[in-house]
ROSE-4610 file (N, C-alpha, C; in Angstrom, 1 decimal, always signed):
// ROSE-4610
residu = [M/M/M/N/N/N/T/T/T/E/E/E/K/K/K/E/E/E/S/S/S/A/A/A/S/S/S/P/P/P/S/S/S/R/R/R/T/T/T/S/S/S/P/P/P/N/N/N/L/L/L/I/I/I/W/W/W/P/P/P/S/S/S/L/L/L/R/R/R/E/E/E/A/A/A/A/A/A/R/R/R/S/S/S/F/F/F/C/C/C/P/P/P/P/P/P/Y/Y/Y/G/G/G/V/V/V/V/V/V/E/E/E/E/E/E/R/R/R/P/P/P/D/D/D/G/G/G/L/L/L/A/A/A/L/L/L/R/R/R/L/L/L/R/R/R/T/T/T/P/P/P/D/D/D/G/G/G/K/K/K/D/D/D/E/E/E/L/L/L/T/T/T/L/L/L/R/R/R/Y/Y/Y/R/R/R/S/S/S/E/E/E/R/R/R/G/G/G/L/L/L/F/F/F/L/L/L/R/R/R/T/T/T/Y/Y/Y/Y/Y/Y/L/L/L/V/V/V/I/I/I/E/E/E/A/A/A/T/T/T/V/V/V/P/P/P/G/G/G/N/N/N/G/G/G/P/P/P/A/A/A/E/E/E/A/A/A/G/G/G/T/T/T/L/L/L/V/V/V/L/L/L/R/R/R/R/R/R/R/R/R/K/K/K/L/L/L/R/R/R/W/W/W/K/K/K/R/R/R/P/P/P/A/A/A/P/P/P/Q/Q/Q/G/G/G/G/G/G/G/G/G/P/P/P/W/W/W/S/S/S/E/E/E/G/G/G/F/F/F/S/S/S/S/S/S/P/P/P/E/E/E/V/V/V/R/R/R/A/A/A/A/A/A/L/L/L/K/K/K/L/L/L/L/L/L/Q/Q/Q/V/V/V/E/E/E/K/K/K/L/L/L/D/D/D/L/L/L/S/S/S/W/W/W/E/E/E/P/P/P/G/G/G/Q/Q/Q/G/G/G/T/T/T/W/W/W/S/S/S/L/L/L/S/S/S/L/L/L/K/K/K/T/T/T/L/L/L/A/A/A/G/G/G/S/S/S/V/V/V/T/T/T/V/V/V/T/T/T/F/F/F/F/F/F/P/P/P/P/P/P/L/L/L/L/L/L/T/T/T/P/P/P/N/N/N/P/P/P/F/F/F/M/M/M/R/R/R/E/E/E/E/E/E/A/A/A/R/R/R/A/A/A/V/V/V/D/D/D/A/A/A/L/L/L/V/V/V/R/R/R/E/E/E/L/L/L/R/R/R/R/R/R/A/A/A/R/R/R/P/P/P/R/R/R/R/R/R/P/P/P/A/A/A]
num = [1/1/1/2/2/2/3/3/3/4/4/4/5/5/5/6/6/6/7/7/7/8/8/8/9/9/9/10/10/10/11/11/11/12/12/12/13/13/13/14/14/14/15/15/15/16/16/16/17/17/17/18/18/18/19/19/19/20/20/20/21/21/21/22/22/22/23/23/23/24/24/24/25/25/25/26/26/26/27/27/27/28/28/28/29/29/29/30/30/30/31/31/31/32/32/32/33/33/33/34/34/34/35/35/35/36/36/36/37/37/37/38/38/38/39/39/39/40/40/40/41/41/41/42/42/42/43/43/43/44/44/44/45/45/45/46/46/46/47/47/47/48/48/48/49/49/49/50/50/50/51/51/51/52/52/52/53/53/53/54/54/54/55/55/55/56/56/56/57/57/57/58/58/58/59/59/59/60/60/60/61/61/61/62/62/62/63/63/63/64/64/64/65/65/65/66/66/66/67/67/67/68/68/68/69/69/69/70/70/70/71/71/71/72/72/72/73/73/73/74/74/74/75/75/75/76/76/76/77/77/77/78/78/78/79/79/79/80/80/80/81/81/81/82/82/82/83/83/83/84/84/84/85/85/85/86/86/86/87/87/87/88/88/88/89/89/89/90/90/90/91/91/91/92/92/92/93/93/93/94/94/94/95/95/95/96/96/96/97/97/97/98/98/98/99/99/99/100/100/100/101/101/101/102/102/102/103/103/103/104/104/104/105/105/105/106/106/106/107/107/107/108/108/108/109/109/109/110/110/110/111/111/111/112/112/112/113/113/113/114/114/114/115/115/115/116/116/116/117/117/117/118/118/118/119/119/119/120/120/120/121/121/121/122/122/122/123/123/123/124/124/124/125/125/125/126/126/126/127/127/127/128/128/128/129/129/129/130/130/130/131/131/131/132/132/132/133/133/133/134/134/134/135/135/135/136/136/136/137/137/137/138/138/138/139/139/139/140/140/140/141/141/141/142/142/142/143/143/143/144/144/144/145/145/145/146/146/146/147/147/147/148/148/148/149/149/149/150/150/150/151/151/151/152/152/152/153/153/153/154/154/154/155/155/155/156/156/156/157/157/157/158/158/158/159/159/159/160/160/160/161/161/161/162/162/162/163/163/163/164/164/164/165/165/165/166/166/166/167/167/167/168/168/168/169/169/169/170/170/170/171/171/171/172/172/172/173/173/173/174/174/174/175/175/175/176/176/176/177/177/177/178/178/178/179/179/179/180/180/180/181/181/181/182/182/182/183/183/183/184/184/184/185/185/185/186/186/186/187/187/187/188/188/188/189/189/189/190/190/190/191/191/191]
x = [+40.5/+40.6/+39.6/+39.3/+38.3/+36.9/+36.7/+35.5/+35.1/+36.1/+35.8/+35.3/+35.8/+35.3/+33.9/+33.6/+32.2/+31.2/+31.6/+30.6/+30.4/+31.4/+31.2/+30.5/+30.4/+29.8/+28.3/+27.6/+26.2/+25.5/+26.1/+25.4/+25.0/+25.7/+25.4/+24.9/+23.9/+23.4/+22.9/+23.5/+23.1/+22.1/+21.2/+20.3/+21.0/+22.2/+22.9/+23.2/+23.4/+23.7/+22.5/+21.3/+20.2/+19.3/+19.6/+18.9/+18.9/+20.0/+20.0/+19.0/+18.8/+17.8/+16.4/+16.1/+14.7/+14.6/+15.6/+15.6/+15.4/+16.1/+16.0/+14.5/+13.9/+12.5/+11.6/+11.9/+11.1/+11.2/+12.4/+12.6/+11.7/+11.4/+10.5/+9.1/+8.7/+7.4/+7.5/+8.6/+8.8/+9.0/+8.2/+6.9/+5.9/+4.7/+4.0/+4.3/+4.8/+5.1/+6.4/+6.5/+7.7/+8.0/+9.2/+9.6/+9.3/+8.6/+8.3/+8.9/+9.3/+9.9/+10.8/+12.0/+12.9/+13.3/+13.2/+13.6/+14.6/+15.8/+16.8/+16.9/+16.9/+17.0/+15.8/+14.7/+13.5/+13.3/+14.2/+14.1/+12.7/+12.3/+11.0/+11.1/+10.2/+10.1/+8.6/+8.2/+6.9/+6.9/+6.0/+5.8/+4.5/+4.4/+3.1/+3.0/+1.8/+1.6/+1.5/+1.8/+1.8/+0.5/-0.6/-1.9/-2.3/-1.5/-1.7/-2.7/-3.3/-4.4/-3.9/-2.8/-2.3/-1.0/-0.8/+0.4/+0.7/+2.0/+2.5/+3.6/+3.6/+4.8/+5.5/+6.8/+7.6/+8.5/+8.6/+9.5/+9.9/+10.9/+11.4/+10.9/+10.5/+10.2/+11.2/+11.9/+12.9/+12.4/+12.7/+12.4/+13.7/+14.0/+15.2/+14.9/+15.8/+15.8/+17.0/+17.3/+18.4/+19.7/+20.0/+21.2/+21.1/+19.9/+19.7/+18.7/+18.7/+17.7/+17.1/+15.8/+15.2/+14.5/+14.8/+14.1/+13.0/+11.8/+10.7/+10.3/+10.0/+9.5/+8.0/+7.6/+6.2/+5.7/+4.6/+4.0/+2.7/+2.5/+1.2/+0.6/-0.7/-1.5/-2.8/-3.4/-4.7/-5.4/-6.5/-7.2/-8.7/-9.2/-10.6/-11.4/-12.6/-13.3/-14.7/-15.2/-16.5/-16.2/-17.1/-17.0/-18.2/-18.2/-19.4/-19.8/-21.0/-21.4/-20.7/-20.0/-19.3/-17.8/-16.9/-15.5/-15.1/-14.0/-13.5/-12.1/-11.5/-10.2/-10.2/-9.8/-9.6/-8.2/-7.9/-6.6/-6.4/-5.2/-5.0/-4.7/-5.5/-5.3/-5.6/-4.6/-4.7/-5.2/-4.5/-4.7/-6.1/-6.8/-8.1/-8.2/-8.8/-9.1/-10.3/-10.1/-11.2/-11.2/-12.4/-12.6/-12.1/-11.4/-11.0/-12.3/-12.3/-13.5/-13.5/-14.6/-15.9/-16.0/-16.5/-16.7/-17.8/-17.6/-18.7/-20.0/-21.1/-22.4/-22.4/-22.8/-22.8/-21.5/-20.4/-19.1/-18.7/-19.5/-19.3/-19.1/-20.1/-19.9/-18.7/-18.3/-17.1/-15.8/-15.7/-14.5/-14.5/-15.7/-15.8/-15.5/-15.8/-15.4/-13.9/-13.2/-11.7/-11.1/-11.9/-11.4/-11.4/-11.3/-11.3/-10.0/-10.0/-8.7/-7.6/-7.9/-6.8/-6.2/-7.0/-6.4/-5.6/-6.2/-5.5/-4.1/-4.1/-2.9/-1.8/-2.3/-1.4/-0.8/-1.6/-1.1/-0.2/-0.4/+0.5/+1.9/+2.1/+3.4/+4.2/+3.5/+4.1/+4.8/+4.9/+5.6/+5.1/+3.7/+3.1/+3.4/+3.9/+4.0/+2.8/+2.3/+1.1/+0.4/-0.9/-1.7/-2.9/-3.1/-4.3/-4.9/-6.2/-7.0/-8.0/-7.9/-8.8/-9.7/-11.0/-12.0/-12.5/-12.6/-13.0/-14.2/-15.5/-16.6/-16.8/-16.4/-16.5/-15.6/-14.5/-13.6/-13.8/-14.4/-14.6/-13.3/-12.4/-11.1/-10.7/-9.9/-9.3/-7.8/-7.3/-5.9/-5.2/-4.2/-3.5/-2.2/-1.9/-0.6/-0.1/+0.9/+1.4/+2.9/+3.1/+4.5/+4.9/+6.1/+6.5/+8.0/+8.3/+9.7/+10.3/+9.5/+10.0/+10.6/+11.8/+12.4/+12.9/+12.9/+13.4/+15.0/+15.5/+17.0/+17.2/+18.0/+18.3/+19.8/+20.0/+21.4/+21.7/+22.7/+23.1/+24.3/+24.4/+25.4/+26.7/+26.5/+27.6/+27.5/+28.2/+29.1/+28.3/+28.9/+28.3/+28.0/+26.8/+26.4/+25.1/+25.0/+23.8/+23.3/+22.1/+21.5/+20.2/+20.2/+19.0/+18.2/+16.9/+15.9/+15.3/+15.6/+15.2/+13.7/+13.2/+11.8/+11.7/+11.0/+11.0/+9.9/+10.0/+9.0/+7.6/+7.6/+6.3/+5.6/+6.4/+5.9/+5.3/+5.9/+5.4/+4.1/+4.0/+2.8/+1.7/+2.0/+1.0/+0.5/+1.4/+0.9/+0.0/+0.4/-0.4/-1.8/-1.8/-3.1/-4.0/-3.4/-4.1/-4.7/-3.9/-4.4/-5.6/-5.5/-6.6/-7.8/-7.7/-8.8/-9.5/-8.7/-9.3/-10.1/-9.6/-10.3/-11.6/-11.7/-12.9/-13.7/-13.4/-14.1/-15.6/-16.2/-17.6/-17.9/-19.1/-19.5/-19.8/-19.5/-19.9/-21.4/-22.1/-23.5/-23.7/-24.6/-24.8/-25.4/-24.9/-25.3/-26.7]
y = [+95.9/+94.9/+94.9/+96.1/+96.3/+96.0/+96.3/+96.1/+94.6/+93.7/+92.3/+91.8/+92.3/+91.9/+92.4/+93.6/+94.1/+93.3/+93.0/+92.3/+90.8/+90.3/+88.9/+88.9/+90.1/+90.2/+90.0/+89.2/+89.1/+90.4/+91.4/+92.7/+93.3/+92.9/+93.3/+92.1/+91.5/+90.2/+90.2/+89.4/+89.3/+88.1/+88.1/+87.0/+85.7/+85.6/+84.4/+83.7/+84.5/+83.9/+83.3/+83.8/+83.2/+82.3/+82.3/+81.5/+80.0/+79.5/+78.0/+77.7/+78.6/+78.3/+78.2/+79.1/+79.0/+77.7/+77.4/+76.1/+74.9/+75.0/+73.9/+73.8/+74.9/+75.0/+74.3/+74.7/+74.1/+72.6/+72.1/+70.6/+69.9/+70.6/+70.0/+69.6/+70.3/+70.1/+69.0/+68.5/+67.6/+66.1/+65.2/+65.3/+65.7/+66.0/+65.9/+67.1/+68.2/+69.4/+69.2/+69.9/+70.0/+71.5/+71.9/+73.3/+73.5/+74.6/+74.9/+76.2/+77.0/+78.3/+78.8/+79.2/+79.8/+81.2/+82.2/+83.5/+84.0/+83.6/+83.9/+85.4/+86.2/+87.7/+88.2/+87.6/+88.1/+87.2/+86.3/+85.4/+84.7/+84.1/+83.5/+82.3/+81.3/+80.2/+79.6/+79.0/+78.4/+76.9/+76.3/+74.9/+74.5/+73.3/+72.8/+71.3/+70.8/+69.4/+68.8/+67.5/+67.0/+67.1/+67.1/+67.2/+68.7/+69.6/+71.0/+71.7/+70.9/+71.4/+72.5/+72.2/+73.1/+73.7/+75.0/+75.7/+76.6/+76.6/+77.5/+78.4/+79.6/+80.5/+80.6/+80.4/+80.6/+81.8/+82.7/+83.8/+84.3/+85.2/+85.8/+87.2/+87.6/+89.0/+89.5/+90.5/+91.1/+92.1/+92.0/+93.0/+93.3/+94.6/+95.0/+95.4/+94.9/+95.3/+96.2/+96.5/+97.3/+96.7/+95.5/+94.8/+93.6/+93.4/+92.2/+92.5/+91.5/+91.5/+90.1/+90.0/+88.7/+88.5/+87.4/+87.1/+86.0/+86.5/+85.5/+84.8/+83.5/+82.7/+83.0/+83.4/+83.7/+82.7/+82.0/+81.0/+81.5/+81.5/+82.0/+81.0/+80.9/+80.0/+80.6/+80.3/+80.6/+79.3/+79.1/+77.8/+78.0/+77.3/+77.4/+76.7/+77.2/+76.7/+77.4/+77.2/+77.8/+78.8/+79.8/+80.8/+81.6/+82.7/+83.5/+84.3/+84.9/+85.6/+86.9/+87.4/+88.7/+88.4/+89.3/+89.2/+89.5/+88.9/+89.2/+88.5/+88.9/+88.3/+87.8/+86.6/+86.0/+86.2/+86.6/+86.8/+86.0/+85.5/+84.7/+85.7/+85.7/+86.5/+85.7/+85.7/+84.9/+83.5/+82.8/+81.4/+81.1/+82.2/+81.9/+82.8/+82.2/+82.9/+83.8/+85.1/+86.1/+87.0/+87.4/+88.3/+89.7/+90.2/+91.6/+92.4/+93.6/+94.4/+95.1/+95.3/+94.7/+93.3/+92.5/+91.0/+90.9/+89.9/+89.7/+89.1/+89.5/+89.1/+87.5/+86.9/+85.4/+84.8/+85.5/+85.0/+84.1/+84.3/+83.6/+82.1/+81.4/+80.0/+79.6/+80.4/+80.1/+80.2/+81.2/+81.3/+80.1/+79.8/+78.6/+77.3/+77.2/+76.1/+75.8/+76.9/+76.8/+76.5/+76.3/+76.0/+74.4/+73.7/+72.2/+71.8/+70.6/+70.1/+70.0/+69.7/+69.7/+71.0/+72.1/+73.4/+73.9/+73.6/+74.0/+73.2/+72.0/+71.2/+71.7/+72.1/+72.6/+74.0/+74.8/+76.1/+76.0/+75.1/+74.9/+74.6/+73.8/+73.4/+74.6/+75.6/+76.5/+77.7/+78.0/+79.2/+80.4/+80.6/+81.6/+83.0/+83.9/+85.3/+86.1/+85.7/+86.3/+85.3/+85.3/+84.5/+85.2/+85.4/+86.0/+84.9/+84.8/+83.9/+84.8/+85.2/+86.2/+85.5/+85.7/+85.1/+86.1/+85.7/+86.5/+85.7/+86.1/+85.3/+85.4/+86.5/+86.6/+85.5/+85.2/+84.2/+82.8/+82.8/+81.5/+81.0/+81.9/+81.5/+82.0/+81.2/+81.7/+82.0/+83.1/+83.4/+83.3/+82.4/+82.2/+82.9/+83.6/+84.3/+84.0/+83.2/+82.8/+83.2/+84.0/+84.5/+83.7/+83.0/+82.1/+82.2/+81.9/+81.8/+80.5/+79.5/+78.2/+78.5/+78.2/+78.4/+79.8/+80.6/+82.0/+82.0/+83.1/+83.3/+84.7/+84.6/+85.8/+86.2/+87.4/+87.9/+89.0/+88.7/+89.7/+90.5/+91.7/+92.6/+92.6/+92.5/+92.5/+91.4/+90.3/+90.0/+89.6/+89.7/+89.2/+87.7/+87.3/+85.9/+85.6/+84.6/+84.2/+82.9/+83.0/+81.8/+81.4/+80.2/+79.7/+79.0/+79.1/+78.3/+77.3/+76.0/+75.1/+74.9/+74.6/+74.3/+72.8/+72.1/+70.7/+70.1/+68.8/+68.1/+68.2/+68.1/+68.1/+69.5/+70.5/+71.9/+72.0/+71.3/+71.3/+70.6/+69.5/+68.7/+69.6/+70.4/+71.2/+72.3/+72.9/+73.8/+73.1/+71.9/+71.2/+70.9/+70.5/+70.3/+71.5/+72.7/+74.0/+74.2/+74.0/+74.2/+73.2/+72.0/+71.0/+71.5/+72.0/+72.5/+73.7/+74.5/+75.7/+75.1/+74.1/+73.5/+72.9/+72.4/+71.7/+72.6/+73.9/+74.8/+74.7/+74.6/+74.6/+75.4/+76.0/+76.7/+75.7/+76.0/+75.1/+75.3/+74.2/+74.3/+74.3/+75.1/+75.1/+73.7/+73.3/+71.9/+72.0]
z = [+62.0/+62.9/+64.0/+64.6/+65.5/+65.0/+63.7/+63.0/+63.0/+62.8/+62.8/+64.1/+65.2/+66.6/+66.7/+66.3/+66.5/+65.6/+64.4/+63.6/+64.0/+64.7/+65.3/+66.6/+67.2/+68.6/+68.5/+69.4/+69.4/+69.6/+70.1/+70.3/+69.0/+67.9/+66.6/+65.9/+66.4/+66.0/+64.5/+63.7/+62.4/+62.3/+61.3/+61.2/+61.1/+60.6/+60.4/+61.7/+62.8/+64.1/+64.7/+64.5/+65.2/+64.2/+62.9/+61.9/+62.3/+62.7/+63.0/+64.1/+65.1/+66.1/+65.5/+64.6/+63.9/+63.1/+62.4/+61.6/+62.5/+63.7/+64.7/+65.2/+65.5/+65.9/+64.9/+63.6/+62.5/+62.4/+62.7/+62.7/+63.7/+64.8/+65.8/+65.2/+64.1/+63.5/+62.5/+62.1/+61.0/+61.5/+61.0/+60.4/+61.4/+61.1/+59.8/+58.9/+59.4/+58.6/+57.8/+56.7/+56.0/+55.7/+55.6/+55.3/+53.8/+53.5/+52.1/+51.6/+52.6/+52.2/+53.4/+53.0/+54.0/+53.6/+54.6/+54.3/+55.4/+55.3/+56.3/+56.6/+55.6/+55.8/+56.7/+56.5/+57.3/+58.5/+58.8/+60.0/+60.0/+58.9/+58.8/+57.9/+58.2/+57.3/+57.4/+56.3/+56.2/+56.2/+57.0/+57.0/+56.5/+55.9/+55.4/+55.6/+55.9/+56.0/+54.5/+54.3/+53.0/+52.2/+53.0/+52.3/+52.0/+52.5/+52.3/+53.1/+54.0/+54.9/+55.9/+56.5/+57.5/+57.1/+57.4/+57.1/+58.3/+58.7/+59.8/+59.3/+59.8/+59.6/+60.9/+60.9/+62.1/+61.8/+62.8/+62.6/+64.0/+63.9/+65.2/+65.3/+66.5/+66.8/+67.8/+67.5/+68.4/+69.3/+70.6/+71.6/+72.4/+72.5/+73.2/+74.6/+75.5/+76.9/+77.2/+78.4/+78.8/+78.4/+78.8/+78.5/+77.6/+77.0/+76.2/+75.1/+74.2/+73.1/+73.1/+73.1/+73.0/+71.7/+71.0/+69.7/+70.1/+70.3/+70.6/+69.3/+69.5/+68.4/+68.3/+67.1/+66.8/+65.7/+66.1/+65.2/+64.8/+63.4/+62.9/+62.0/+62.0/+61.1/+60.8/+59.7/+59.3/+59.1/+59.8/+59.9/+59.5/+58.5/+58.3/+59.4/+59.7/+60.8/+61.0/+62.2/+62.5/+63.7/+63.7/+64.8/+64.9/+65.8/+65.9/+64.7/+64.7/+63.5/+63.3/+64.3/+64.2/+64.4/+63.8/+63.9/+65.3/+65.8/+67.1/+67.3/+68.4/+68.8/+70.2/+70.4/+71.7/+72.1/+73.3/+73.8/+75.1/+75.3/+76.5/+77.7/+78.7/+79.9/+81.1/+82.0/+83.2/+83.0/+82.0/+81.7/+81.0/+80.7/+80.0/+78.7/+77.7/+76.5/+76.7/+76.5/+76.6/+75.4/+75.1/+73.9/+74.2/+73.2/+73.2/+73.0/+73.7/+73.5/+72.2/+71.5/+71.9/+71.5/+72.4/+72.2/+71.2/+70.3/+69.3/+70.0/+69.4/+70.0/+69.9/+70.9/+70.9/+71.0/+71.4/+71.4/+72.6/+73.7/+75.0/+74.8/+74.2/+74.0/+73.2/+72.3/+71.6/+72.4/+73.2/+74.1/+75.1/+75.6/+76.5/+75.8/+74.5/+73.7/+73.7/+73.8/+73.7/+75.1/+76.1/+77.4/+77.6/+76.5/+76.6/+77.3/+77.8/+78.4/+77.4/+76.1/+75.1/+74.9/+74.8/+74.6/+75.9/+77.0/+78.3/+78.4/+78.0/+78.1/+77.1/+75.9/+74.9/+75.3/+75.9/+76.3/+77.5/+78.3/+79.5/+79.1/+78.0/+77.6/+76.9/+76.4/+75.4/+75.9/+77.2/+77.6/+76.9/+76.8/+76.1/+76.6/+75.8/+76.1/+75.6/+74.5/+73.9/+73.0/+73.0/+72.1/+71.7/+70.4/+69.8/+68.8/+68.9/+68.0/+67.4/+66.2/+65.5/+64.6/+64.7/+63.9/+62.9/+61.6/+60.5/+59.8/+60.1/+59.6/+58.1/+57.5/+56.0/+55.3/+55.9/+55.3/+55.9/+57.1/+57.8/+58.3/+58.8/+59.2/+60.6/+61.3/+62.6/+62.2/+62.7/+62.6/+64.0/+64.0/+65.3/+65.2/+66.3/+66.4/+67.9/+68.0/+69.3/+69.4/+70.4/+70.8/+72.0/+71.9/+72.9/+73.3/+74.5/+74.9/+74.4/+74.2/+73.7/+72.3/+72.0/+70.7/+70.6/+71.6/+71.5/+71.7/+71.4/+71.5/+72.3/+73.3/+74.1/+73.8/+73.5/+73.3/+74.3/+75.2/+76.2/+75.6/+76.0/+75.5/+76.4/+77.7/+78.6/+79.6/+79.4/+78.3/+77.0/+75.9/+74.6/+74.7/+74.7/+74.8/+74.1/+73.3/+72.6/+73.3/+73.8/+74.5/+73.9/+73.2/+72.6/+73.6/+73.6/+74.4/+73.4/+73.5/+72.5/+72.4/+71.2/+71.0/+70.8/+71.7/+71.8/+71.0/+70.6/+69.9/+70.6/+71.9/+72.7/+72.5/+72.4/+72.1/+70.7/+69.8/+68.4/+68.3/+69.1/+69.2/+69.8/+70.8/+71.4/+70.5/+69.6/+68.6/+67.6/+67.2/+66.3/+66.9/+68.2/+68.9/+68.9/+69.1/+69.1/+67.7/+66.6/+65.3/+65.0/+65.4/+65.3/+66.0/+67.2/+68.0/+67.3/+66.7/+65.9/+64.7/+64.1/+62.9/+63.4/+64.6/+65.1/+65.9/+66.0/+66.9/+66.9/+68.0/+68.2/+69.5/+69.5/+70.8/+71.8/+73.1/+74.2/+74.5/+74.6/+74.9/+76.4/+76.9/+78.4/+78.8/+79.9/+80.4/+81.1]
C-alpha cells in the first residue's frame, strides 16, 4: 500500500509523468515539423520538416537540486552550412556568442556574423540556460545544442509537485529562426 503512494509521487518521477510535457513542446513545432520518432523511455523525440532538410531532437536533461529536480528541454540539430577553416564551438556568454578556447583561426568574423538582429531576437525569447554551436569543417556542419527553461519541468519533493513550464509556438519559431541562420551562416565583413 505504501509502495503505491511512493510510485505515484513526483519525487520518484517516472518518464510517463513528464513525457506529456515533451510531446506538448514538440507540438509547438508542428507545422512545419512533424514527429518522426518517439522514445518515451529515453525522454526524447525527433522532428523533421516534410522536405527532410531540417531535423530536430527534443529531449530532457535532468539536474537535481536540494529539494527539486529540473528536467531542462534540450533541442539539438545538425545543420549543413559554412564556417571557418578550423573546428570550434561558439558558446553563449553574457548574451554574446564567443568561441571556446582555442578559437579557430579566422573565427572572429563568424561569431560576429551570428550577432545579427534575427539571432539576438531568437535568443531573447528562449530562456537559454546553455547554447553551444559547434562547427565541423570536415563535414561542413553546425551542431546546435540548446538547453532551455522553456518547455522544462520542475519536480519538487517537499511537497511533491510537478510544474511544467510551457514551450510556446513563438519559442518554436525562434528555434527555427536559429536553425535557418545556421544554414545561411556567413562571416561578417568589416565595414
